[in-house]
C-alpha positions in Angstrom: -11.8 45.9 -29.3 -14.5 43.4 -30.2 -13.2 39.9 -30.8 -13.8 38.6 -34.3 -15.2 35.1 -34.5 -13.1 32.7 -36.5 -16.2 30.8 -37.6 -16.5 30.6 -41.3 -19.4 31.8 -43.5 -22.6 29.9 -42.9 -21.6 28.6 -39.5 -23.5 31.5 -37.9 -22.9 30.6 -34.3 -22.0 32.8 -31.3 -18.4 32.3 -30.0 -16.8 32.7 -26.6 -13.2 32.6 -25.4 -12.1 29.1 -24.4 -9.3 29.7 -21.9 -6.6 27.4 -20.6 -7.5 26.2 -17.1 -5.3 28.5 -15.1 -5.3 26.3 -12.0 -3.7 23.3 -13.7 -0.7 22.5 -11.6 0.4 19.1 -13.0 0.0 16.6 -15.8 1.0 16.9 -19.4 -2.5 17.1 -21.0 -3.8 20.6 -21.5 -7.0 21.4 -19.5 -9.3 24.0 -20.9 -12.0 26.0 -19.1 -15.4 25.3 -20.7 -17.5 27.4 -18.2 -17.2 28.4 -14.6 -18.0 24.9 -13.3 -16.7 22.7 -16.2 -13.3 22.0 -17.7 -12.5 19.9 -20.8 -9.6 17.7 -21.8 -8.8 15.5 -24.8 -10.8 12.2 -24.7 -8.9 9.0 -24.1 -11.0 5.9 -24.5 -9.7 4.2 -21.2 -10.6 7.3 -19.2 -14.0 7.6 -20.8 -14.6 3.9 -20.0 -13.6 4.5 -16.4 -16.1 7.4 -15.9 -18.9 5.6 -17.7 -18.6 2.6 -15.3 -17.5 4.4 -12.2 -18.3 2.6 -9.0 -20.9 4.5 -6.9 -18.5 4.5 -3.8 -15.9 6.4 -5.8 -18.0 9.2 -7.2 -17.4 11.5 -4.2 -13.7 11.2 -4.9 -13.7 12.0 -8.6 -14.8 14.9 -10.8 -18.4 14.6 -12.1 -18.4 13.4 -15.7 -20.6 15.7 -17.8 -20.3 14.4 -21.4 -18.4 14.8 -24.6 -17.8 17.8 -26.8 -16.4 18.0 -30.3 -13.5 20.3 -30.9 -11.7 21.3 -34.1 -8.7 23.5 -34.9 -9.0 26.5 -37.1 -6.6 29.3 -37.9 -7.6 32.9 -38.2 -6.6 35.4 -40.9 -3.3 35.9 -39.2 -2.5 32.2 -38.9 -3.2 32.1 -35.1 -4.5 28.7 -34.0 -8.0 28.6 -32.6 -9.9 25.9 -30.9 -13.7 25.7 -31.5 -15.9 23.4 -29.5 -19.3 22.5 -30.8 -21.4 20.8 -28.2 -24.5 20.4 -30.4 -22.7 18.7 -33.3 -23.3 15.0 -33.8 -20.6 12.4 -34.4 -18.0 13.2 -37.0 -18.4 11.8 -40.5 -16.5 8.8 -41.8 -13.4 11.0 -42.4 -13.7 12.5 -38.9 -14.6 15.9 -40.3 -17.0 18.5 -39.2 -20.3 18.8 -40.9 -20.8 22.5 -40.8 -24.5 22.3 -41.7 -25.4 19.6 -39.2 -26.3 19.9 -35.5 -27.6 22.9 -33.7 -25.1 23.8 -30.9 -26.1 25.8 -27.9 -22.6 27.1 -27.5 -19.6 27.4 -29.7 -16.3 28.1 -28.0 -13.5 30.3 -29.4 -9.9 30.3 -28.1 -7.2 32.6 -29.3 -3.9 33.6 -27.7 -0.6 35.2 -28.5 2.6 33.7 -27.2 5.9 35.5 -26.4 9.1 33.9 -25.0 9.3 34.0 -21.2 12.4 34.9 -19.4 13.2 31.3 -18.5 12.6 30.0 -22.0 10.8 27.1 -20.6 7.3 28.7 -20.4 5.7 31.0 -22.8 4.0 34.2 -21.7 0.4 34.4 -22.7 -1.1 37.8 -23.6 -4.8 38.1 -23.5 -6.4 40.9 -25.6 -9.1 42.7 -23.8 -12.2 41.9 -25.8 -15.9 41.5 -25.8 -17.1 38.0 -26.1 -20.6 36.8 -26.9 -22.3 33.6 -25.8 -25.7 32.4 -26.9 -27.6 30.0 -24.6 -30.5 28.3 -26.5 -31.5 25.8 -23.8 -31.3 28.0 -20.7 -34.3 30.1 -21.3 -37.2 30.6 -23.8 -35.8 32.1 -27.0 -32.2 33.3 -27.1 -30.2 35.2 -24.5 -27.1 37.1 -25.5 -24.5 37.6 -22.8 -21.6 40.0 -23.4 -18.6 39.8 -21.1 -15.3 41.6 -20.9 -12.6 39.1 -20.1 -9.0 39.8 -19.1 -6.9 37.3 -17.2 -4.4 38.3 -14.7 -3.2 36.8 -11.4 0.3 36.7 -9.9 2.2 33.6 -9.0 5.8 32.8 -7.9 7.6 29.9 -9.5 10.4 28.2 -7.6 12.8 26.1 -9.6 13.8 22.6 -8.6 16.6 23.9 -6.4 14.5 26.4 -4.5 16.3 29.4 -6.0 15.0 33.0 -6.1 11.4 32.8 -7.3 10.5 34.7 -10.4 7.3 36.6 -10.6 4.8 35.3 -13.2 1.4 36.6 -14.1 -0.1 33.1 -14.2 0.5 29.5 -13.1 3.0 28.7 -15.8 2.5 24.9 -15.9 -1.0 24.9 -17.4 -0.1 27.4 -20.0 3.0 25.4 -20.9 0.8 22.3 -21.4 -1.6 24.4 -23.5 1.0 25.7 -25.8 2.3 22.2 -26.4 -1.3 21.0 -27.1 -1.9 23.8 -29.6 1.4 22.9 -31.4 0.5 19.2 -31.5 -3.0 19.9 -32.9 -1.6 22.4 -35.5 0.8 19.8 -36.8 -1.4 16.7 -36.6 -4.9 18.0 -37.3 -6.2 19.7 -40.4 -8.7 22.4 -40.0 -12.2 21.1 -39.4 -10.8 17.8 -38.2 -12.8 16.9 -35.1 -11.2 15.9 -31.8 -13.4 14.8 -28.9 -13.0 16.2 -25.5 -14.3 15.1 -22.1 -16.4 17.5 -20.1 -15.6 17.3 -16.4 -16.5 19.1 -13.2 -14.2 22.0 -12.2 -13.5 20.8 -8.7 -11.8 24.1 -7.6 -14.6 26.4 -8.9 -15.9 27.0 -5.3 -12.6 28.3 -4.0 -11.6 31.9 -4.2 -7.9 31.2 -4.0 -7.5 27.4 -4.6 -4.4 25.9 -3.0 -3.8 22.6 -4.9 -1.4 19.8 -4.3 -1.2 17.3 -7.2 0.2 13.9 -6.1 1.2 11.1 -8.5 0.0 8.0 -6.7 1.3 4.5 -6.6 4.6 2.7 -7.1 4.1 2.1 -10.8 3.3 4.8 -13.4 3.3 3.0 -16.8 0.1 1.6 -18.3 -0.2 -2.0 -19.6 0.0 -0.7 -23.2 3.3 1.1 -22.6 6.2 0.3 -25.0 9.4 -1.2 -23.5 11.1 2.1 -23.9 8.4 4.0 -22.1 8.1 1.3 -19.4 11.8 1.5 -18.7 11.6 5.4 -18.5 8.8 5.4 -16.0 10.3 2.7 -13.9 13.5 4.8 -13.7 11.5 7.9 -12.6 9.8 5.9 -9.9 13.1 4.4 -8.6 14.7 7.8 -8.5 11.8 9.5 -6.6 9.6 9.1 -3.7 7.2 6.9 -5.8 9.3 3.9 -4.9 10.0 4.7 -1.2 6.6 6.2 -0.4 4.2 5.3 -3.2 3.5 9.0 -3.9 5.4 11.9 -5.3 4.7 15.6 -5.9 3.5 16.3 -9.4 2.7 20.0 -8.9 1.5 22.5 -6.4 0.2 26.0 -6.0 -0.2 27.8 -2.6 -1.8 31.2 -2.2 0.5 33.5 -0.1 -1.8 35.8 1.8 1.0 38.1 2.9 2.0 38.9 -0.7 -1.1 38.2 -2.7 0.7 35.7 -5.0 0.6 32.0 -5.7 3.7 30.0 -5.0 4.0 27.3 -7.7 6.1 24.1 -8.0 6.1 21.6 -10.9 6.8 17.9 -11.4 10.5 18.4 -11.9 10.7 19.8 -8.4 8.7 16.8 -7.1 11.0 14.2 -8.7 14.0 15.5 -6.8 12.5 15.3 -3.4 13.7 12.9 -0.7 11.2 11.4 1.7 12.2 14.2 4.2 11.8 16.8 1.4 8.4 15.4 0.6 7.3 15.9 4.2 8.6 19.5 4.1 6.7 20.2 0.9 3.5 19.0 2.6 4.2 21.4 5.4 4.8 24.2 2.8 1.5 23.3 1.1 -0.2 24.3 4.3 1.7 27.5 4.8 -0.1 30.5 3.4 2.5 33.1 4.3 0.8 34.4 7.4 0.1 31.1 9.1 0.5 27.3 9.0 -2.9 25.9 8.4 -2.7 23.0 10.8 -6.5 23.4 11.2 -6.9 21.7 7.9 -4.9 18.5 8.8 -7.7 16.7 10.5 -10.3 17.1 7.7 -7.7 16.2 5.1 -6.7 13.1 7.0 -10.3 12.1 7.5 -11.0 12.5 3.8 -7.9 10.4 2.9 -8.9 7.7 5.3 -12.4 7.5 3.7 -10.8 7.3 0.2 -8.4 4.5 1.5 -11.4 2.5 2.7 -13.0 2.8 -0.8 -9.9 1.9 -2.7 -9.3 -1.2 -0.6 -12.7 -2.5 -1.9 -12.0 -1.9 -5.6 -10.9 -5.3 -6.9 -9.1 -5.5 -10.3 -8.7 -1.7 -10.5 -5.2 -0.4 -11.2 -4.9 3.4 -11.2 -1.6 3.6 -13.0 -0.3 7.2 -13.6 -3.4 8.7 -11.9 -3.1 11.7 -9.6 -4.7 12.8 -6.3 -5.6 16.4 -5.7 -5.7 17.9 -2.2 -7.5 21.3 -2.3 -8.3 24.1 0.2 -9.1 27.8 0.0 -6.1 30.1 0.6 -8.4 33.0 1.4 -8.0 34.3 4.9 -10.7 33.3 7.4 -11.7 35.5 10.3 -11.4 32.8 12.9 -7.8 32.2 12.1 -6.9 35.8 11.1 -7.9 37.1 14.5 -5.2 35.0 16.2 -2.0 36.9 17.1 0.2 33.8 17.0 2.2 33.4 13.8 1.0 29.8 13.3 -2.3 29.5 15.1 -3.8 26.0 15.5 -7.6 25.9 15.4 -10.1 23.2 15.7 -13.6 22.5 14.4 -12.8 23.3 10.8 -15.7 22.7 8.4 -14.7 19.7 6.3 -16.2 21.2 3.2 -13.2 23.7 3.2 -11.0 20.9 2.0 -11.4 18.4 -0.8 -9.6 15.3 -2.1 -10.2 14.1 -5.7 -8.7 11.4 -7.9 -8.0 12.5 -11.5 -6.4 11.3 -14.7 -7.5 7.8 -15.6 -6.1 7.4 -19.1 -4.1 4.4 -18.0 -6.5 3.0 -15.4 -7.5 -0.6 -16.0 -10.2 -2.8 -14.5 -12.2 -5.9 -15.3 -15.0 -5.2 -17.6 -13.5 -2.1 -19.2 -15.3 -1.2 -22.5 -12.1 0.2 -24.0 -10.1 -2.8 -23.2 -12.2 -6.0 -23.2 -9.2 -8.2 -22.5 -7.2 -6.3 -19.9 -4.3 -7.8 -18.0 -6.0 -9.7 -15.2 -5.4 -8.3 -11.7 -6.9 -9.6 -8.5 -7.6 -7.6 -5.4 -7.1 -3.8 -4.9 -4.3 -1.6 -6.2 -1.7 -2.2 -3.4 0.7 0.4 -4.9 -1.9 3.1 -4.6 -2.9 1.9 -1.1 0.8 2.0 -0.1 1.0 5.7 -1.2 -2.2 6.6 0.6 -1.1 5.0 3.9 2.2 6.8 3.8 0.6 10.1 2.9 -1.8 9.8 5.9 1.1 8.8 8.2 3.1 11.9 7.2 0.2 14.2 7.7 -0.5 12.7 11.1 3.1 13.3 12.0 2.7 17.0 11.0 -0.5 17.2 13.1 1.5 15.9 16.1 4.2 18.4 15.5 6.8 15.9 14.4 
């Protein structure tokens, strides 16, 4: 079946499927896949200000900022919500509406999905239709190039509940799709058709991994921003006090680990992370390195080295407060010959290429710093973010204990 573009008469632009980012393991904002190496998320002025004035030393620890794209909601003839991103469009008019005659976009994105209730009731099951999608690139070569691609998403994952009960087989990482459904509902209720919403374009930091194992850690002892209401402030303080955020300065926000023995991803969400004790947090870090066939202790040294390098950078960032930001630890769950050849159930290898692991800071919607364009009069802070540093130091210490077999 050929996918019908929801673009109206006169718009005349090619359309492609804009998918939820299937490797989103935490957060509440929906992440969308723009292309193989780029994701997009709703623009927040404080986050944009952070990326636009990013200190040079921090760039290796954050996704590359690629620009802004305009997105508007539209419903097809059946009433299904679609999201259309128009990179070539200029700024919205005074009413924030799309000028369908203006601009000359290289790419227009089309997203359409059908939801059915999942077994748990908490997450919807997304069903992708097998369709042909067209994409026109006007800047990538002389003239126009038309690319037709058959897209069908399917991968298996296992979701454990907060009590570690019998995992339920899922055909996706449920958390990202849960966030995406909520975002579509919000846009459907708050935004009229053709009302523009701006999205940030950011590097897809897991695109180089075949089976990305991702640990999303909420960093710091404080999670509310300076602009939080008293009610929201109290709610976040309580969450921190009742989790490892207070005792360790870090808590699990989400996780997926590829299980090589079963071919599935094991997934855990923020509700699981909130219930962990310090001992449970350490066990979860160990589980993050367990790919079913082996315990990837060979990754501990490069992860620790990367975290120490980040710690050195954060200590030098005076006035920055990374409230509610996350830290991703990433490695590839694909079997590697040097470790697969070992007969021991948990081989320990050395000399691992550091590029096989990555550490990235993400989510800066509540980050504040002196000179921020979005907040010219921020709450003044001196020195580095000691809550974030406390979390990094404890994280490094726990990983060192695992490396020493403790």
